[in-house]
N, C-alpha and C positions, 0 to 999 in steps of 0.2 A: 893374741897369738904371736909367737916369736917368729923371727925371720927364718929360722931353721926348720920350723914345723911345716911339713908338706901337706897341702890340701888334696884329698882324694877326689879326683874328678870323675863324674859319671861318663859313660860311654857316649860319644857323639853319634847322633842318629841321622843327621842331615849332612849331605855331601858339601853343601855350601860352606860349612865350617872349615873345610880344607882349602878354601880359596887362598891363593898365595898372597893376596892383598890384606888378609885378616892377620893381625899380629897374634903372637902367642898369648899376650895379656888379654886381648880382645876375645880370643877363642875361650880362654879360661873364664872370663866374665860371662860370656854367652852361656856356657855349660852350667856354671853355678847359678846364674840368674834363672834360666828356664827350669832346671831340675830341682831348684830349691824354692820354687814359687810357693808362697804361703808360709814358708819356714824361715826365710831370711829376707831382709830388705835388699833393695838394689845396692844401697851403700855398703852393706856387709859383703855382698858379692864382689863389689869393686875392690874392697880392701883385701879380701881373700885372693882375688885375681892378681894382686900386686900393686894396685894403685895406692898412692899416698893417702893416709887416713884423713889428712886435712883437706884434700881435694876430692875424696872419693864420692861424695854426694853429687858434686858437679859432674865428675867423670861419668857416673852411673846415668845421670840424666842425659848427658850429651850422647853417650853410646846408644841410647834408646831413641834418639831423635833422628828420623830419616833424612832431615835436611842437613844435619851435621855429619852423621856417619851412615849414609844410605846402605852400604854393604853390611854393616854390623846389624842395623835394624832389620834388613831382609833375612840375615842369618838367624836372628832371634826368632823371627816369624817362622822360618823354615824348620828350625829345631823344635818349636812348639808344635807345629803341624805333624812332624815326624813322631814326636812323643805321643801325641793324641792317637795317631794311627797305630803305633806300636802297642799301646795299652788299651785300645778300643775293645769293648766287649762285643763279641759276635757269636752266633750260634756255633759256627765251626770251631772257634777257639774254645768255647765253653765245653763242647763235646770232647775235644781232644784233651783238654786239661783234666776233665773228669775221668776220661779213660785212663790217663796216666795215674791219677789218684787211685782209681779202682784197682789197677794192676799192682801198684806199690802196696796198697793195703792188703790185697789178696796174697801177694808174695810174703808179706810180713805176718800172715795168719790173722789179720784183723778183718774178719769176714763181715762184721757189722758195718764197718766203714766202706768196704767194697760194695756191699749191697746198697747202701745209702747213695754212693756215687753212681752206681748203675741205675738206680731209681731216678735220680736227678737227670741223668742222660736221657732216660726214657721220657721224662716230663718235657725236657727241652725239645725232643724229637716229636712230641705230640702224641705219644703212645698212651699216655694216661690222661684221663679227664677227671678233674677234681670236681665232683658234684656235691653240692651242699643243698639241703632242703630245710627251709626254716618253717616250722609249723607254729601257728599261733593258737592260743587257747589251751586250756588244760581241763582235765576231767573235773577239777574242783569247780569250774565255772558252769558245768553242765547240770541239768536237772536229772533226776533219777530216770525219767522216761527217755531222755536223750541218750543217757549212758546205755540203757538196755537196748535201744534201737541201734546204737553204734556197735554194741557187742553182737547183735543179731546180724548186722551188715557184714562185720568182720568174719563171723562164723560162715556166712554164705559165700563170701568172697574167697576165703581160704579153705573151704570145705572142712571145717573143724567139726568133727563128730564127737560131741561130748554130751554128758547129761549133767545137769546141775539142779540143785534144789534151793529153794528160797530159804534164807536164814532169817528167822524172826528175831527182832530186837529183844534183848533181855530187859526185863523190868528191873528197875533199881530197887533192891530189897534192903532198905536201911531202916 
């Protein structure tokens, strides 16, 4: 990355980052380090924050060391906690997000998406119960007598009034 290229920094979520004893380079490192976790190494974050490439690995390690830079280490922890809190999934957040999606979809005439969002809101609120019944066994595994008994039971259970006649098997005429 060239010297003139500006790194876009994420928004600071913790007030501790604005402590007057934290330098601009340290603040930049903290933001890049916390918000690029899993995407960039600490060394890459130190370089992007403005530390020399030759010493960036050492600087990144030192900045995370609470004995060496206690304020920076606390600020990293505070920024992580604030980030977790901001993006934490909660029932209220999910309900409001889905309401916004529903309203936007409805305004755009996308009623399928609006209905889906509203259905999900109802599920989160506990208005819908997803009931599944798993039945084992098939008619193929039943004897003829068992099938006839089951049909009779169903007929009685559901008051099915029907007449039926027995079909005789055809003889093979070859």
